[in-house]
N, C-alpha and C positions, 0 to 999 in steps of 0.2 A: 433847049426845051421852051415852052409856050407858057407864058404867066397868063393868069387866069384872069379876067377883066373884074373891078371892083364890083361889089355890090350898092346897091343906093342905099345913101348917106343915112337913114332911117334905119337901115337893117344890119348897119357895121356896130361892131364894137367902138369905144372911144378910141384914138389914137392917141395916146399919151406917154408911149416909152420914147425916150432919146436914148442915146449913147450912153450916156451917164446912168441913169434910171434903168435900163434895159441891161447893163454889167452888172451893176448890184441885185437886179432879180435874179440872174442867173446865179450869182454867187450864196445867193438866200437859200437856191435850192440845192447848190451842189455841196455847199460848204455845212457839214452838219456836226453832231456833238462827235462823233466817229475821230473828229480831229484832234480831240483831247484824249483819246483813246488808243487808235490804233498803232502811233508811232511807238509807242511803250511794247505792245503787242509784237512788233514786229521786229524790236530791237530785240526782244526775249527770244524769237527764233533764229536770229540771223547776228547779233551781235553787232559791231561796227559795219560790217558789210549791209545793213538795214538800209543806210542812206541810197547805194547803189540800185539795191530794189523796189525804191520808192522812183528813181529816177529811171529806172527802165519800164515801170507801169506808166509813169507818167508820158513818155515819150509814145508808148503803143497806142494810147487812149486818141491823141491828136485825130489819127485817119478816123475812127468812129465819130470824132467831134465834127471833121470835115464832111462826113457824109450829111449830115443834120445842117450845116452851114450851108451846101449847095442847094439843098431840098427846101429849105426853108428862106432862101434869098428869093429863090425862082418861084417857090408857092407860097408865099404868107399866108396863113391860114390858120384860125384858131382849131382847127382840127389836127393840126401837126401830123404825126406819123399817119394817123387815119385817112388826111388828105391826099398822101403822098401814095400809099397803097390803093385808094381809089384810082387814082387817075393811072396807075401803072397795072393795076388789076381788076380792075371794076369792084361790084358789090361784093365778091366774095372777099376780097382783098381788104376791103374797108371794113368788114364786120370782122375779121379776124384781127386785125391791127385792134381795132375799138374794144373788142373783148379781151384781147391779150393786156393792153393798157388800162383798161378800167378794173381787171383783175390786179395788175401790178399795182397800181395808183391808189384805188379803194381797200388794200390790204395794207399796203407800207404805208400809206399816211397815218392809219391809228396806230400803227409800231412806233412811227417817230412821236405821236402826241403821248405815248405811254412812256416811252423813254423821260420826255420832258417831267413826266407825272413822277417819275420815280428821283430825279434829280431834285424837283421840288419837293418831296417829300424828305429829303435828308435837310431840307431846309426848316420845313416845319411839317412834321411829320402828319400824315393821314393818308387813306387809301389812294394810291396812285391814279386808280381809273377816275377817282373824282378830279382831280387836277388833269388829266388828258379830256375830260369833256369839257371842263372849263376853258381849257385851251383852244379847242377845235370850235366852240361855240363863241368866244371871243373874237378868233381869227376870221371866221364864218361872216361876223357882222361888222368887221369893219370893211368888207369887200362891199358893205350897201352904200355905200358914199360915194360921192362922185369922183370918176375918172383922176381929176387932179389930185382932189384929197389924198388918194388911194397910192398914186404916185409919189407924192411928197410922205407919207409913210413908210412908202419902200424904200424912199432914199435915205430917211430918217433910221431905218432899222437896218439898211443896208450898212451906211455910214456908220456908227455905233457899234455895230458887230466889228467891221474892221480896225477900228481903234481899240477895241478892247483887245482882241487879238493880237494885233501888232504890239500893244502895251504888254500883255502877257508874256510874248516872247521876248521883248528886252529886258524884262524885270527879270525872266529866266537866265537870259546871258548875264546881266549883270551878277546873279546870285551865284553863278559857277564862278565869275571872276573875282567875287569877294569872298568865296566861300567853295576855292578849287577841291572835285572830289578827289580820294586817293588814284595811284594807278588801276588802271582794271588788272592787271596783272596779280595786284595785290589781294584786292576784294571781290573783284565780279566771280560770278559764277556761270557767265554767260561764255561760249566762247568765242574768241578772237582771231582766229585761223582764217586765213582765207577761203572762201565759200563758193564753189564750182557754179557755173552758170544756172544749171538744174535746180541748184540748192536756192540761188536768186528768185527761180521763177516758183518757187514752192508756195511762198505766201501771196503769189498773183492775186487770186481771186478775191481776197480779203483785202488788198490795196485798191484790187479795180474798183469795186464799189464804193471806194470812197469817192470816185472821180464821176459816177452817176448823178443825172440831173438834168444835162442838157437835152436828152432826149425828153422829158416832161416839159423844161421851160420852153421849148420849140412849138408849143400853142400860142406861145404869147406873139408871135411872128405878126399875126394882123392886126396888132395895136401898136406898133413903131409907127412912128410919124415918118419915118423914111424906110422900110423894111430890106430894101434893095442894099442900102448904104450902111446902116447902123446895125440891124441883126446881125451879120458875119461879124463886124466888129464887136459889137459888144459880148459874142460867143468867145471869141479870141483871146479879148482882154482878161474877161473872166476866166479863162481857160489858164493864163500867164498869172495871174492875180494865184488863181488856186493851187499850180505848182509852188510859188514861191511861199506858199503860207506849211506846204505839206513838206516839202525840203528843209524848210529853215527851224519849222519844229523837230525833223526828222534828226537833222543834224544838232540840234539840242537835245535830245534826248540821246544821242549817241555821245556825245562829250559829256554826259553825266554821269556815265558810268553806274547805271541803275543796278542795286542788287534786290530789288523788293518794289511791290507796288507799280507793275508793268501795266495794269489795268488804270493806272491814274498816277501817270509822269508827271503832270506838272506838278501837282501834291508834292513828290517827292523832292521834286527842284526846286520850288517854292518855298518849302519846309524852312529851309535857314532865315528866310526875310520874311513868312509871314505866319510861320509857327501854327499854332489849331486852329487859325481863320482861314488856314488854306482851302479848306474843304467848301467853306461858306463863298468863298470868291470863284472858285471853281464850278459850285454847283449851279449860281449864279450867272456863271460865263455858258453853261452848258445849256440852262435854260432859254437864254437869248437865241444861240443856236436854234433849239428847238423850234422857238417861235419865229423865227427867220425863216427855218426849212418849212412850218405851216402855213404862213403866210405866202409865200412863194408857189407851196404845193398847192394850197384852196384856188389860188389865183389859175393857177394851170388846171386844175382838174375840172375847174367849172367852166374853162373855156371850150374844153374837150366834150363835156356833157353839151353845153351850149351847141357846140357844132354837130353832136350828133341829133340833136333834137330837131337842128336845122334839117338835117338828112334825113330823117325818120327812121333812123336808125333804133331809137328809143324814141317814146313819146313825145310827139311835135309840141308838147308846151314847156318842154325844158329848152326847147330853141327860141323862144321868146326874150326881147329884151327889155327891158324898164329905164328907159331914160339912159343909153347906152349900156344898162347892167344886167346880166344875165341872173336876174333875181332868181327866177327857178331854177337853175343850174346850179345855184349856190346852196338852196336848200335841198336839194338832190345830195348834194356833196357833203353836207353836214348831215344829213341822215344816215348816209351810205357808211362815211366814217363813225358815227356813234353807233350803229347798229354794229359792226364790227367790234367796236370795243365792248360792246355789251356781251356778245358772244365770247372773246377772249374773257371777260368778267366769271362767265357761266360755266365755261369749260377750259379755260386754262391752256389757250392754246401755244402762246408764249412766244416771246420777241425772234427768237431762233427761227422758229418755224414760220413766222408772219415775214421778215425779211427774207430767208431763204426762198419763199414762193413769190417773192415779189420781185427780187433780185432775177430770179429764172424768167420770167416774163420782158423783163428789162432787156435781158442779155438777146433774148430773141426776138426783140424788137428793131434792135442793133442789124438783126440779119436781115430783118424785113425791108428794114429803109435804104439798107443797100440794095436787096433785091430790087427795088423801086428806082432807086438812082442808075440801076446800070440799063434797066429797061428804059428809063424816062430820056437819059442823056444821048446825045449824037455824039460826044467826045470820048475819043478812044481811053485818054486816061482817065478819066471819071470811070469808065466802066472797069478797066484793071483795078482801080480805088474800090470799086463797088465789089469785086469779086475777092480782093485780099481780105477785105471785113468780113465778108462771108465766111471765107476759111479761117479768120481768125474766132472768129464766133463760135466755129464748129469743132475747133481745138479746144477753146475754152471752157466748153460745155462738155467735152469728154473728160478733159483732166478735173472737171470738178465732180464727175461721179455721181451726181444729183439723180433723184427719179424726175420726169419730164411729164408726171401723170396729170397735173395740174394744167399747163398750156395745152398738153395734149387734149383733155376736156375741154377747154374753152375754144380751141380751134374747131373739134369734131361740132360743138354747139352752134360757131359763127358758119360753117359750113351747112350745117343740116336749117337753120333759118335762114338763109339765103337760097337754097333750094327748095324750100316751102314757099317763101315769097316766090321766086319765080313762076311756080306750077301753080300759087293764086293768082297772079297778074295773067296769065298765060289763059287763065278760063275765064276772062273778062271780056 
């Protein structure tokens, strides 16, 4: 693969990410509030076999991650998947990737903010949408500071997040040690019989989306000081840490033999130590997770918007920098996210629908990135990897049984606008 020549310094984003800050950046996007919820829900379905389901999903995610590692290493760009698709398939590929990506993140990000709003309303009751607006605005404003300040903020949020999560896990294990639960045969309504392989795969899609985020974070490659060296390592290290966190919590939940509160397993586990204050601690932790998600997500989305502005896929004003900061792209990201929040407030779209629509697009983007890798690489093993990932995505889409009308509409719009631009330019 051929590495593109760098842009002049004045046109480049500030290169502020190191291996350490890059790893924290990816973790901020990948680790969400689902970390506090999903292990309990999967345990409710599979009982003691839930840990095996997490490990199977964790292993299957790595080939998908490897595709973005290979592409991001050789094509470090703020465009991420749109750059890969453009190099492989030209303007049509670029627009398809751009429309699918924007459709995913500009719908999914408001859902993340609204989730934070619901958690905050548990601490201080008010309308969740107001909290969501506030979170999006504050996180957007933080990105207007210099690259060095943003990086320091990123490192602080990421380090604090890891400290709190590991602290909660340690506290959970201490709680189980001091107050061991009764044996599962005596009290648990969950089946503890061995589960078949097909049974382990049943909640795969639910677990899989706990590991999404690296495809969004790929837009940060241009801002690594040494992308060829640190971008792949940051992805791998964040993957290892994510697996450690998810599997450790899955084991903790499995040892607790829950009987109730499966959607809030930490509350049940920590109740003997924290009592009624547990819901406040967990609400604050979930809110911090949401803040980390929003901070990383707004960074990634604004870089994508900036790249699309440079390529004139959207108005070129969004492709301008102000002292290495994509200010116009940040405004676009804030406005689009706020608009979706307004629409949800009026039409009650619902978090389930929002995340389902976003998830479909993200899954298809893995297939598109793999197809781009297949065309761009000359190495046989990478072509086999690309084919395997495309096949995996196809199986997942079939198993999910979801309608693909949303990505289909976006794809047709991308093809239509590409053809219109080609026709318009041919008449000049």
